[in-house]
C-alpha positions in Angstrom: 0.0 0.0 0.0 1.3 3.4 -1.0 2.1 5.9 1.8 -0.6 8.4 0.8 -3.3 5.7 1.1 -2.1 5.0 4.6 -2.2 8.6 5.6 -5.7 8.9 4.2 -6.8 5.8 6.1 -5.4 7.3 9.4 -7.3 10.5 8.8 -10.5 8.7 8.0 -10.0 6.5 11.2 -9.8 9.7 13.3 -13.0 11.1 11.7 -14.7 7.8 12.1 -13.8 7.7 15.8 -15.4 11.1 16.3 -18.6 10.2 14.5 -18.9 6.8 16.2 -18.5 8.4 19.6 -21.2 10.9 19.0 -23.9 9.1 17.0 -22.4 5.9 15.6 -21.9 5.3 11.9 -18.2 5.6 11.7 -18.0 2.3 9.9 -19.6 4.0 6.9 -16.5 6.1 6.6 -13.8 3.5 7.4 -15.1 0.3 5.8 -15.4 1.9 2.2 -12.0 3.5 2.7 -10.5 0.2 3.5 -12.2 -1.5 0.6 -10.7 1.1 -1.7 -7.3 0.9 -0.2 -7.1 -2.9 -0.2 -8.6 -3.8 -3.6 -6.6 -7.0 -4.0 -7.7 -8.5 -0.7 -11.1 -10.2 0.2 -13.7 -7.8 1.7 -13.7 -9.8 4.9 -10.1 -8.6 5.5 -11.3 -5.0 5.4 -14.0 -5.8 7.9 -11.6 -7.5 10.2 -9.0 -4.7 10.0 -11.8 -2.2 10.7 -12.7 -4.0 13.9 -9.2 -3.4 15.3 -9.6 0.3 15.0 -13.3 0.2 16.0 -13.0 -1.7 19.2 -10.3 0.7 20.5 -12.4 3.7 19.6 -15.6 2.4 21.0 -14.0 1.2 24.2 -12.3 4.6 24.7 -15.7 6.4 24.1 -17.4 4.0 26.5 -14.9 4.7 29.2 -15.3 8.5 28.7 -19.1 8.3 28.9 -19.0 6.0 31.9 -16.8 8.5 33.8 -19.1 11.5 33.1 -22.6 10.1 32.8 -24.8 7.5 34.4 -25.1 4.2 32.6 -27.7 1.5 33.4 -25.3 -1.4 33.8 -28.2 -3.8 34.6 -29.1 -3.4 30.9 -25.8 -2.6 29.3 -23.8 -5.4 30.9 -26.0 -8.4 29.9 -26.7 -6.8 26.5 -23.0 -6.4 25.8 -22.3 -10.0 26.8 -25.0 -11.2 24.4 -23.7 -8.9 21.7 -20.2 -10.6 21.8 -21.8 -13.9 21.0 -24.1 -12.8 18.3 -21.6 -10.5 16.6 -19.2 -13.4 16.6 -21.9 -15.5 14.9 -22.4 -12.7 12.4 -18.7 -12.6 11.7 -18.7 -16.3 11.0 -21.4 -15.8 8.4 -19.7 -12.7 6.9 -17.9 -14.7 4.2 -21.1 -16.6 3.2 -23.6 -13.8 3.2 -22.9 -11.0 0.5 -23.0 -7.6 2.0 -25.2 -6.5 -0.9 -28.1 -8.4 0.6 -28.1 -6.1 3.6 -27.9 -2.8 1.7 -31.5 -2.5 0.6 -32.8 -3.3 4.1 -30.4 -0.9 5.8 -31.3 1.8 3.3 -35.1 1.4 4.0 -34.4 1.4 7.8 -32.3 4.6 7.5 -35.0 6.3 5.5 -37.6 5.4 8.2 -35.3 6.6 11.0 -34.7 9.9 9.2 -38.4 10.4 8.6 -39.2 9.6 12.2 -36.5 12.0 13.6 -37.6 14.8 11.3 -41.3 14.3 12.1 -40.6 14.4 15.9 -38.3 17.3 16.8 -38.5 16.4 20.5 -37.4 12.8 20.0 -34.2 12.2 22.0 -34.0 15.8 23.1 -37.0 16.4 25.3 -37.4 13.4 27.5 -39.9 12.7 30.3 -39.6 9.9 32.7 -37.7 7.0 30.9 -39.8 3.9 30.2 -37.7 1.2 31.9 -40.3 -1.5 32.6 -38.9 -5.1 32.5 -40.7 -5.7 29.2 -39.0 -2.7 27.5 -35.7 -3.7 29.0 -35.9 -7.2 27.6 -37.1 -5.8 24.2 -34.1 -3.4 24.1 -31.7 -6.1 25.3 -32.8 -8.7 22.7 -33.0 -6.3 19.8 -29.6 -4.6 20.5 -27.8 -7.7 21.7 -29.0 -10.2 19.0 -30.3 -8.6 15.8 -28.1 -5.5 15.7 -25.1 -7.3 17.1 -25.4 -10.0 14.4 -25.7 -7.3 11.7 -22.5 -5.7 13.0 -20.6 -9.0 12.7 -21.8 -9.5 9.1 -21.6 -6.0 7.7 -21.4 -3.3 10.4 -21.9 0.3 9.1 -24.6 2.2 11.0 -24.6 -0.2 14.0 -24.0 2.6 16.6 -26.8 4.6 15.0 -29.2 1.7 15.2 -28.3 1.1 18.8 -28.9 4.8 19.7 -32.3 4.8 18.0 -33.2 1.5 19.7 -32.4 2.8 23.2 -34.1 6.2 22.6 -37.3 4.7 21.1 -37.7 1.7 23.3 -36.5 3.0 26.7 -37.2 6.7 26.2 -33.6 7.8 26.9 -32.2 11.0 25.6 -29.6 10.9 22.8 -26.6 11.4 25.1 -27.7 8.5 27.5 -28.5 6.3 24.5 -25.1 7.0 22.9 -23.3 6.1 26.2 -25.2 2.8 26.4 -24.6 2.1 22.7 -20.9 2.5 23.2 -20.9 -0.3 25.8 -22.7 -2.7 23.4 -20.7 -1.6 20.4 -17.5 -2.5 22.2 -19.0 -6.0 22.7 -20.0 -6.4 19.1 -16.6 -5.3 18.0 -14.9 -7.8 20.3 -17.0 -10.7 19.2 -16.4 -10.0 15.5 -12.7 -9.3 16.0 -12.1 -12.6 17.7 -13.6 -14.5 14.7 -11.9 -12.4 12.1 -8.5 -12.7 13.9 -8.9 -16.5 14.2 -9.5 -16.7 10.5 -6.4 -14.6 9.6 -8.5 -11.7 8.2 -6.8 -8.9 10.1 -3.9 -6.6 9.0 -2.6 -5.9 12.5 0.0 -3.2 11.8 -2.4 -1.1 9.7 -5.3 -1.8 12.1 -3.3 -0.8 15.2 -2.1 2.4 13.5 -5.7 3.3 12.6 -6.7 2.4 16.2 -4.5 5.1 17.6 -6.2 7.7 15.4 -9.7 6.2 16.1 -9.0 6.6 19.9 -8.1 10.2 19.5 -11.3 10.9 17.5 -13.4 8.9 19.9 -12.1 10.9 22.9 -13.0 14.2 21.3 -16.3 12.9 20.1 -17.5 11.6 23.5 -16.4 14.8 25.2 -18.1 17.0 22.5 -21.4 15.0 22.9 -21.3 15.3 26.7 -20.5 19.0 26.5 -22.9 20.0 23.8 -25.9 17.9 24.9 -28.7 16.0 23.2 -29.6 18.8 20.8 -26.2 18.7 19.2 -26.2 14.9 19.0 -29.6 15.1 17.2 -28.2 17.5 14.6 -25.1 15.2 14.0 -27.4 12.2 13.9 -29.5 13.7 11.1 -26.4 14.6 9.2 -24.9 11.1 9.5 -28.1 9.3 8.6 -28.5 11.5 5.5 -24.9 10.7 4.6 -25.5 7.0 5.1 -28.6 7.1 2.9 -26.7 9.0 0.2 -23.8 6.6 0.4 -25.9 3.5 0.1 -28.2 5.1 -2.4 -25.4 5.8 -4.9 -24.7 2.1 -5.0 -28.0 1.6 -6.8 -27.6 4.4 -9.3 
């Protein structure tokens, strides 16, 4: 790989870390960049190398959030453990399920998410008493720890965004609290997928670790920015990221 591609990947890794820490969706930046920079290697290698950077960034963001905001560990802990298992299962299936199968479904989901957020300006910003009944907790745990975690293992881009929307919609959390909880689960999904990709030899460790350093820097700034600026700022960034994801996926069908 030529040096200017490496520099570009490092810059993209830093930007992805910032976006991931605030609203998720950093994989939408980093995975395509890796696919372009590694054209002669299987796509699964790009996914595996991305997980090295992602797990470092999400763990850093999770620690930053945990120090500065309250996290419901009774939900986040079990969900993260479940996410490790299902993300690993998704990673095992990654080489057998073409990513193209997921793109139409993800595009439709993103359009629905965007329409919902725009139609409800108070969503995730103005929050009354959070709905944390045991049924809602179980629903959030199963949806985040199984379905979304499996998707992250197979494909990945947008996982953090889907987690934030899940916790906001199902539990009634604001965007900052949802983002904090999402980082815990995202660290779990990244761990499960990375273990499988590493065991299969689908990780470029030197490149992945270099990107991880940049991803950590971006994640620290992103988490601090979200905590400082509040739910309104996260909402704006979320809308921008969702629009970008829709545009990125939409161009693949033009």
